[in-house]
C-alpha positions in Angstrom: -19.0 3.3 -11.6 -20.0 1.8 -8.2 -18.8 3.4 -5.0 -18.1 1.2 -1.9 -18.0 2.1 1.8 -14.4 2.7 2.8 -14.6 2.4 6.6 -12.5 -0.5 7.8 -12.1 -2.2 11.2 -9.7 -5.1 11.8 -12.5 -7.3 13.1 -13.9 -7.3 9.5 -10.9 -9.3 8.4 -11.4 -13.1 8.5 -7.7 -14.0 8.8 -7.6 -15.2 5.2 -6.9 -12.9 2.2 -7.5 -13.2 -1.5 -4.1 -12.5 -3.0 -3.4 -10.4 -6.0 0.4 -10.7 -6.5 2.2 -8.1 -8.6 5.7 -8.1 -9.9 6.7 -4.4 -9.4 4.3 -2.6 -7.1 4.5 -2.2 -3.3 1.1 -1.0 -1.9 0.8 0.9 1.4 -2.0 1.8 3.7 -3.6 5.2 3.4 -3.1 5.5 -0.4 -5.2 4.5 -3.4 -4.1 2.4 -6.4 -6.0 2.0 -9.7 -5.9 -1.4 -11.4 -7.3 -2.9 -14.6 -8.3 -6.5 -13.9 -8.7 -8.6 -17.0 -7.4 -12.1 -16.2 -10.3 -14.6 -15.5 -8.8 -15.7 -12.2 -8.5 -12.1 -10.9 -12.0 -11.2 -12.2 -13.2 -14.2 -10.1 -11.3 -12.8 -7.1 -12.8 -9.4 -7.5 -16.3 -10.7 -8.0 -16.0 -12.8 -4.8 -14.6 -9.9 -2.9 -17.5 -7.6 -4.0 -20.0 -10.2 -2.9 -18.3 -10.6 0.5 -16.2 -8.2 2.4 -14.7 -6.1 -0.4 -11.2 -6.9 0.8 -8.2 -8.2 -1.1 -4.4 -8.2 -0.6 -1.9 -6.7 -3.0 1.3 -8.7 -2.6 4.7 -8.7 -4.3 6.2 -11.6 -6.2 9.5 -12.7 -4.7 12.7 -12.3 -6.8 13.1 -14.9 -9.5 9.4 -15.2 -10.2 10.1 -14.5 -13.9 12.2 -17.7 -14.2 9.9 -19.9 -12.2 7.8 -22.5 -14.0 5.3 -22.6 -11.1 1.8 -21.3 -11.6 2.0 -20.0 -8.0 5.5 -18.5 -7.6 6.6 -17.4 -4.1 5.5 -14.0 -2.8 7.1 -11.7 -0.3 5.9 -12.2 3.3 4.6 -8.6 3.6 1.5 -7.4 1.7 -1.1 -4.7 2.0 -4.8 -5.4 2.7 -7.0 -3.3 0.5 -10.6 -2.3 0.4 -12.4 -1.8 -3.0 -13.2 1.9 -3.2 -14.8 1.9 -6.6 -15.2 -0.5 -9.4 -16.5 -0.4 -13.0 -17.3 -3.4 -15.2 -16.4 -2.8 -18.9 -18.4 -4.1 -21.8 -15.6 -6.6 -22.3 -16.2 -8.1 -18.9 -13.0 -6.7 -17.4 -12.9 -4.3 -14.4 -11.4 -0.9 -13.6 -10.9 -0.8 -9.9 -9.7 1.7 -7.3 -8.2 0.2 -4.2 -7.6 1.8 -0.8 -4.8 0.4 1.3 -6.1 -0.2 4.9 -3.5 -2.3 6.8 -0.2 -4.1 6.6 -0.4 -7.9 6.4 2.2 -10.5 7.3 1.5 -13.6 5.3 1.7 -16.9 7.2 0.9 -19.6 4.7 -1.0 -20.3 1.5 -4.4 -21.9 1.9 -5.3 -24.9 -0.3 -8.4 -24.0 -2.2 -10.1 -25.0 -5.5 -10.6 -21.3 -6.3 -8.7 -20.1 -9.4 -6.9 -17.4 -7.4 -4.6 -17.7 -4.4 -5.7 -17.4 -0.8 -3.3 -16.8 2.1 -3.6 -16.9 5.9 -2.3 -13.6 7.2 -2.1 -11.4 10.3 -2.9 -7.7 10.4 0.0 -5.5 11.7 -0.8 -2.3 13.4 1.5 0.7 13.6 3.5 0.8 16.8 3.9 4.4 18.1 4.5 3.5 21.7 8.1 4.7 21.3 7.2 7.8 19.4 8.1 10.1 22.3 6.7 13.6 22.8 4.5 15.5 20.5 7.5 17.8 19.9 9.6 14.8 18.7 6.8 13.6 16.4 6.4 17.2 15.0 10.1 17.5 14.4 10.2 14.1 12.6 7.3 15.2 10.4 9.0 18.5 9.6 12.2 16.7 8.7 10.4 14.2 6.5 8.4 16.8 4.6 11.6 18.9 4.1 13.4 15.9 2.7 10.5 15.1 0.5 10.4 18.6 -0.9 14.1 18.5 -1.7 13.6 15.2 -3.5 11.0 16.5 -5.9 12.2 19.8 -7.5 10.9 18.9 -10.9 7.2 19.2 -9.9 6.3 22.9 -9.9 3.1 22.5 -7.9 4.7 20.1 -5.3 5.5 22.8 -2.7 2.0 24.1 -2.4 0.6 20.5 -2.3 3.0 19.5 0.4 2.2 22.6 2.5 -1.5 21.6 2.1 -0.6 18.1 3.2 1.3 19.4 6.2 -1.7 21.4 7.2 -4.0 18.4 7.2 -4.6 16.3 10.2 -2.6 13.1 9.5 -0.4 11.1 11.7 3.3 10.6 11.2 2.7 7.0 10.4 0.2 7.9 7.7 2.6 10.5 6.3 5.4 7.9 6.0 3.1 5.6 4.1 2.1 8.3 1.7 5.7 9.3 1.0 6.9 5.7 0.8 4.3 4.9 -1.8 5.0 8.1 -3.8 8.8 8.2 -4.0 10.6 6.4 -6.7 13.0 4.1 -4.8 14.0 0.5 -5.4 11.6 -2.2 -4.4 13.8 -3.5 -1.5 13.6 -0.1 0.1 9.8 -0.1 -0.2 9.5 -3.6 1.2 11.6 -2.7 4.2 9.3 0.3 4.8 6.2 -1.8 4.4 7.6 -4.3 6.9 8.5 -1.7 9.6 5.7 -1.1 12.0 7.6 1.1 14.4 6.7 4.6 13.2 9.9 6.4 14.3 12.1 3.7 12.8 10.1 3.8 9.6 10.5 7.6 9.5 14.3 7.2 10.0 14.4 4.5 7.3 12.5 6.7 4.9 14.7 9.7 5.5 17.7 7.4 4.7 15.9 6.3 1.5 15.2 9.9 0.5 18.8 10.9 1.0 20.0 8.0 -1.1 18.1 8.7 -4.3 17.5 11.4 -6.9 14.2 13.1 -7.8 10.7 11.8 -7.4 9.1 10.8 -10.7 5.6 9.7 -9.6 2.9 12.3 -9.7 2.1 13.9 -6.3 0.1 13.7 -4.3 -1.5 10.3 -4.6 -5.0 9.8 -3.4 -4.9 9.1 0.3 -7.3 8.5 3.2 -7.3 9.0 6.9 -8.9 5.6 7.5 
């Protein structure tokens, strides 16, 4: 298993991203996602990334992709830029990879390339906390979000202690919303709205609405997350 440096600065991004589109996963910054990469085109993507900046984008195929005859079906305009955290090449030539989400991406256009994988021109979107208000307001929003999260996941016996530990760690409200948004089992349109929202307080309100509209969380908690 090979470990990669995780530190990321936006100036490391060239403005073009290698695109790994998935049908049913919305990736967020500050969390980790394991992938098994076996298709030749995505093995080529990974190998180029490892030789270059260790970056790739996890995107979401647009609705109707399963009925499309195109080899490059449309993707949602929001994606998550990821850094390769670890990778392992199997004896079969496939890869087991752990990705760390580092930033939101807004896709502008697909780039014409002879490469077997897709490349997109994209812009990094930073969190906007200019309207976050006082520290008291932020602390109250964090308290409300964690309380709603606890109510949403009663089937996990260790969840309360894990959430209390998370509350005690030094993470921002924006990071917390991304961790919760990735973890909770809600419909993809909700997750895409959360990924597209850069205003931290609006994203928190949207997430509270999503939590109120659903049942219990099924995904294991907590997911691996990072303060990068």
